[in-house]
C-alpha positions as CSV (number, residue, x, y, z in Angstrom):
1,M,-33.7,25.5,68.9
2,N,-33.6,22.3,66.9
3,P,-31.5,22.8,63.7
4,D,-34.6,21.9,61.6
5,T,-37.0,24.2,63.6
6,Y,-37.7,27.7,62.4
7,D,-39.7,30.6,63.6
8,V,-41.4,30.9,60.3
9,A,-41.5,28.7,57.2
10,I,-42.6,30.4,54.0
11,I,-43.9,28.5,51.0
12,G,-43.0,30.3,47.8
13,G,-40.1,32.6,46.9
14,G,-42.0,35.2,44.7
15,P,-42.4,38.8,45.7
16,A,-44.6,38.0,48.7
17,G,-42.4,35.2,50.1
18,S,-39.1,37.1,49.6
19,T,-40.5,40.3,51.0
20,A,-41.8,38.6,54.2
21,A,-38.6,36.6,54.5
22,A,-36.3,39.6,54.3
23,L,-38.4,41.6,56.9
24,L,-38.6,38.7,59.3
25,A,-34.9,37.9,59.0
26,R,-34.0,41.6,59.6
27,A,-36.1,41.4,62.7
28,G,-33.9,38.5,64.0
29,R,-36.3,35.6,63.2
30,R,-35.1,32.3,61.9
31,V,-36.8,32.0,58.5
32,I,-36.8,29.4,55.7
33,V,-38.2,29.9,52.2
34,L,-39.3,26.8,50.3
35,E,-39.5,27.5,46.6
36,R,-40.3,24.7,44.1
37,D,-38.7,26.4,41.1
38,K,-35.2,27.5,40.3
39,F,-34.9,31.2,39.8
40,P,-34.8,33.0,37.5
41,R,-38.1,31.8,36.0
42,F,-40.7,33.4,33.8
43,H,-43.7,35.1,35.4
44,I,-46.3,37.6,34.3
45,G,-47.2,40.7,36.2
46,E,-44.6,43.2,35.0
47,S,-46.0,46.6,35.6
48,L,-45.8,47.9,39.2
49,L,-47.5,50.6,41.2
50,P,-45.8,53.4,43.2
51,F,-47.5,52.3,46.5
52,S,-44.9,49.6,46.9
53,T,-41.9,52.1,46.9
54,Q,-42.1,52.7,50.7
55,T,-41.7,48.9,51.3
56,F,-38.8,48.8,48.8
57,D,-37.1,51.5,50.9
58,R,-37.8,49.6,54.1
59,L,-36.3,46.4,52.5
60,G,-33.2,48.4,51.4
61,V,-33.7,47.2,47.8
62,R,-34.6,50.5,46.2
63,E,-31.1,51.3,44.7
64,K,-30.9,47.8,43.2
65,L,-34.3,48.4,41.5
66,D,-33.2,51.8,40.2
67,R,-30.1,50.3,38.7
68,T,-31.9,47.4,37.1
69,F,-35.4,48.4,35.8
70,L,-37.2,50.9,33.7
71,P,-39.1,53.6,35.6
72,K,-42.8,53.9,35.0
73,F,-44.3,57.4,35.3
74,G,-48.0,56.5,34.7
75,G,-50.2,54.9,32.1
76,E,-52.4,55.4,29.0
77,I,-55.8,54.0,28.3
78,V,-57.2,54.2,24.8
79,A,-60.3,53.0,23.1
80,A,-59.9,50.3,20.5
81,C,-61.3,52.5,17.8
82,G,-58.8,55.2,18.6
83,T,-61.5,57.9,19.2
84,K,-60.9,58.3,22.9
85,G,-57.8,58.1,25.1
86,A,-56.3,59.4,28.3
87,K,-52.9,59.6,29.9
88,F,-52.3,59.8,33.6
89,Y,-49.1,60.5,35.5
90,F,-48.4,59.3,39.1
91,K,-47.1,62.8,40.0
92,D,-50.6,64.2,39.5
93,G,-52.4,61.6,41.7
94,F,-54.3,62.7,44.8
95,R,-51.9,63.0,47.7
96,S,-49.2,61.5,45.5
97,R,-45.9,60.8,47.3
98,R,-44.1,59.2,44.4
99,D,-43.8,60.2,40.7
100,R,-42.8,56.8,39.5
101,A,-42.9,53.0,39.8
102,Y,-41.1,50.3,37.8
103,Q,-41.7,48.2,34.7
104,V,-39.9,45.0,35.4
105,T,-38.9,41.8,33.8
106,R,-40.3,39.5,36.4
107,S,-37.7,36.8,36.1
108,E,-35.1,39.4,37.1
109,F,-37.2,41.2,39.6
110,D,-38.2,38.1,41.5
111,K,-34.7,36.8,41.6
112,L,-33.4,40.1,42.8
113,L,-35.9,40.1,45.7
114,L,-35.2,36.4,46.6
115,D,-31.4,37.0,46.6
116,H,-32.0,40.0,48.7
117,S,-33.8,37.9,51.3
118,R,-30.8,35.6,51.4
119,E,-28.5,38.5,51.9
120,N,-30.6,39.6,54.9
121,G,-30.3,36.2,56.6
122,A,-33.2,34.1,55.3
123,E,-32.5,30.5,54.4
124,V,-33.7,29.8,50.9
125,R,-34.1,26.4,49.4
126,E,-35.0,26.4,45.7
127,E,-36.2,23.4,43.8
128,T,-37.9,22.1,46.9
129,D,-41.4,20.7,46.9
130,V,-43.7,20.8,49.9
131,K,-45.3,17.3,50.0
132,N,-47.3,17.4,53.2
133,I,-48.1,19.7,56.1
134,I,-49.2,18.6,59.6
135,F,-50.4,21.3,62.1
136,E,-49.9,20.6,65.8
137,D,-50.8,22.8,68.7
138,D,-47.5,24.6,68.8
139,R,-45.9,24.1,65.3
140,A,-46.3,23.0,61.7
141,K,-44.4,20.0,60.4
142,I,-43.6,20.3,56.7
143,D,-42.4,17.3,54.6
144,I,-40.2,18.5,51.7
145,E,-38.5,16.8,48.8
146,T,-35.5,17.8,46.6
147,P,-35.2,17.1,42.8
148,A,-33.0,14.1,43.7
149,G,-35.9,12.6,45.6
150,A,-34.4,13.2,49.1
151,R,-37.1,13.7,51.7
152,S,-36.9,15.4,55.0
153,T,-39.1,17.2,57.6
154,I,-38.7,20.7,59.0
155,E,-40.7,22.3,61.8
156,A,-41.8,25.9,62.2
157,R,-43.7,27.8,64.8
158,Y,-45.7,29.4,62.0
159,L,-46.3,28.9,58.3
160,L,-46.8,31.7,55.8
161,D,-48.3,30.5,52.5
162,C,-47.0,32.6,49.6
163,S,-47.4,29.8,47.1
164,G,-49.1,32.1,44.5
165,R,-51.9,30.8,42.4
166,Q,-51.1,27.3,43.7
167,T,-52.7,28.5,47.0
168,M,-51.5,25.4,48.8
169,L,-53.3,26.0,52.1
170,G,-56.3,27.5,50.4
171,S,-56.8,24.3,48.4
172,F,-55.9,22.1,51.4
173,F,-58.6,23.8,53.6
174,K,-61.0,24.1,50.7
175,C,-61.5,27.9,51.2
176,K,-60.6,29.0,47.6
177,K,-63.5,30.7,45.9
178,M,-63.5,31.5,42.2
179,Y,-65.1,34.6,40.7
180,D,-67.5,33.1,38.1
181,H,-68.0,36.6,36.5
182,L,-64.2,37.2,36.2
183,Q,-63.1,34.0,34.5
184,K,-60.6,35.4,32.0
185,F,-58.0,34.0,29.7
186,S,-54.8,35.8,28.7
187,V,-52.2,35.2,26.1
188,F,-49.0,37.2,26.1
189,A,-45.4,37.4,24.9
190,H,-42.3,39.6,24.7
191,Y,-41.4,41.6,21.6
192,E,-38.4,43.6,20.5
193,N,-38.6,46.9,18.6
194,V,-42.2,47.9,19.3
195,D,-42.6,51.6,18.5
196,R,-43.2,53.8,21.5
197,A,-43.4,57.5,22.4
198,E,-40.3,59.6,23.2
199,G,-39.4,60.7,26.8
200,I,-41.3,59.6,29.9
201,D,-44.3,58.8,27.7
202,G,-42.3,55.9,26.4
203,T,-42.3,54.3,29.9
204,L,-46.1,54.3,30.2
205,I,-48.1,51.1,30.3
206,R,-50.6,51.3,27.4
207,M,-54.0,49.6,27.8
208,V,-56.3,49.3,24.8
209,R,-59.9,48.6,25.6
210,G,-62.1,46.8,23.1
211,L,-65.7,45.6,23.3
212,D,-64.9,42.1,24.6
213,R,-61.2,42.2,25.4
214,W,-58.3,44.5,26.5
215,F,-54.7,44.6,25.6
216,W,-51.6,45.6,27.6
217,M,-48.4,47.0,26.2
218,I,-45.7,47.2,28.9
219,P,-42.2,48.6,28.1
220,L,-39.7,46.4,29.9
221,T,-36.4,47.8,28.5
222,P,-35.5,50.5,26.0
223,T,-36.2,48.0,23.2
224,R,-38.4,45.2,24.7
225,M,-42.1,45.2,25.4
226,S,-44.6,42.8,27.0
227,I,-47.8,42.6,24.9
228,G,-50.9,40.6,25.9
229,V,-54.6,40.3,25.6
230,V,-57.2,39.4,28.2
231,M,-60.7,38.1,27.3
232,D,-63.4,35.9,28.7
233,T,-62.4,32.3,28.9
234,A,-65.5,31.4,26.8
235,T,-64.4,33.8,24.1
236,F,-61.0,32.1,23.9
237,R,-62.6,28.7,23.6
238,T,-64.8,29.7,20.8
239,M,-61.7,30.8,18.8
240,K,-60.5,27.2,18.8
241,L,-56.9,28.4,18.3
242,S,-53.6,27.8,20.0
243,P,-52.4,30.6,22.4
244,E,-49.8,31.6,19.8
245,A,-52.3,31.8,16.9
246,A,-54.9,33.5,19.2
247,L,-52.4,36.3,20.2
248,E,-51.4,36.8,16.6
249,K,-55.0,37.0,15.4
250,C,-56.0,39.5,18.2
251,I,-53.1,41.8,17.5
252,D,-53.8,41.7,13.7
253,E,-57.4,42.7,14.4
254,Q,-56.5,45.6,16.7
255,P,-55.2,48.7,14.9
256,M,-54.2,50.6,18.1
257,V,-51.8,47.7,18.9
258,L,-50.8,46.8,15.4
259,E,-49.8,50.3,14.4
260,R,-46.9,50.1,16.9
261,M,-45.7,46.6,15.8
262,K,-44.5,47.2,12.2
263,R,-40.9,46.4,13.2
264,A,-41.7,44.1,16.1
265,E,-40.1,40.7,16.5
266,R,-41.4,38.2,19.1
267,V,-38.5,37.0,21.3
268,S,-40.3,34.8,23.8
269,P,-42.7,31.9,23.7
270,V,-46.4,32.8,23.8
271,Y,-47.6,32.2,27.4
272,S,-51.2,31.8,28.6
273,A,-53.1,31.9,31.9
274,G,-56.7,31.3,32.6
275,D,-59.3,31.2,35.4
276,Y,-57.2,33.4,37.5
277,S,-59.6,35.6,39.6
278,Y,-60.3,34.1,43.0
279,R,-60.3,34.8,46.8
280,N,-59.8,32.6,49.8
281,T,-62.6,32.9,52.3
282,K,-60.2,32.3,55.2
283,L,-56.7,34.0,55.5
284,F,-55.4,32.5,58.7
285,G,-55.5,29.6,61.1
286,D,-53.9,29.0,64.5
287,R,-50.4,28.4,62.9
288,W,-50.7,29.9,59.4
289,L,-51.4,33.0,57.3
290,L,-52.0,33.5,53.6
291,A,-50.3,36.3,51.7
292,G,-49.9,37.5,48.1
293,D,-51.6,35.5,45.3
294,A,-52.1,32.7,47.8
295,A,-54.7,34.9,49.5
296,G,-56.4,36.0,46.3
297,F,-56.0,37.5,42.9
298,I,-58.2,39.9,41.0
299,D,-58.3,41.0,37.4
300,P,-54.9,42.6,36.6
301,V,-56.2,45.6,34.6
302,F,-54.9,48.0,37.3
303,S,-51.5,46.3,37.9
304,S,-52.5,45.4,41.4
305,G,-50.9,41.9,41.7
306,V,-47.4,42.7,42.9
307,F,-48.7,45.6,45.0
308,L,-51.1,43.3,46.9
309,A,-48.4,40.7,47.2
310,I,-45.8,43.0,48.7
311,M,-48.4,44.9,50.9
312,S,-49.8,41.7,52.4
313,A,-46.3,40.2,52.9
314,E,-45.2,43.2,54.8
315,K,-48.2,43.1,57.0
316,A,-47.9,39.3,57.5
317,A,-44.2,39.7,58.5
318,D,-45.0,42.4,61.0
319,T,-47.9,40.4,62.4
320,L,-45.8,37.2,62.8
321,D,-43.0,39.1,64.4
322,A,-45.4,40.6,66.9
323,V,-47.0,37.2,67.6
324,L,-43.6,35.6,68.1
325,R,-42.9,38.2,70.8
326,D,-46.2,37.6,72.5
327,E,-48.4,34.7,71.5
328,S,-51.3,35.8,73.7
329,R,-52.0,38.4,71.0
330,R,-52.1,35.9,68.2
331,R,-55.8,35.6,67.6
332,R,-56.4,39.4,67.7
333,L,-53.5,40.2,65.4
334,F,-54.3,37.4,62.9
335,K,-57.9,38.7,62.7
336,K,-56.6,42.3,62.2
337,Y,-54.3,41.1,59.4
338,A,-57.2,39.3,57.6
339,R,-59.5,42.3,57.9
340,T,-56.8,44.6,56.5
341,V,-55.9,42.4,53.5
342,N,-59.6,41.7,52.7
343,Y,-60.4,45.4,52.9
344,I,-57.7,46.3,50.4
345,M,-58.6,43.4,48.0
346,D,-62.2,44.5,48.1
């Protein structure tokens, strides 16, 4: 095989890209990950679900996660007025196999997974931009550029797009569809010394539901918490405030959040994200698949983002490994992959 030819090239080194890379490398495939940023880097989506634990076990990364991150035993949903509320624990779930997940600082979590893919044999190139892609009958040719401006071309038998909200191939093939009724805007930051309950209740994600917005309160460490608010994009625009001022105003107006922040100190910039609910109408082509946020993203109220990323990446890796063994099965297996991912996102 040509030194610049790979079995699979993966665009993006987030949870989807690093999961697929590790699994394919462990299966003996030559894999390269092309990541435009340098890890660690900030990312939102810090509260995980227990459904990913089986994949973490398969990756061999579970002990690292246990050593590094706060366990999450469930969640709490409360009304903004404080009159109604409910706690739920994963151990009580129907056919529950796991009693916990993780609350993670994504910069650390994503780097841990990306480094793990390296340890398992994947080639990882950070700070590498994909500038152009050409698909041929038997391969994809990918033009890349380093920060120094050096350009080169690599080839891969298959391309897996895990580029996140950038949805590189979805945009290229014009199959990205926005959800007009789910156009939301979120502002969020990290705080130290937010009050929380004792014991396992102190690990729960707290969601506060108001009339036109909802808040998250995610414990990240014994002292640090991620706090954010989600509202309609139109609502944010009518406020005519900066993200920092909008977050402060929303917190000040919400007693169920404010009551826990008497000693709180913001220790990160205020971040924002908007117009983030979308799906791609096509998840595969002859030489490519979409996985993770590159396939689609829905409202994050149920913490589904990382779960969908890891689930789709695992299925994409298994699909590509099977196709590399027998390309006559490609069309059928790619269709099965798309049906499965679409079904779960629905």
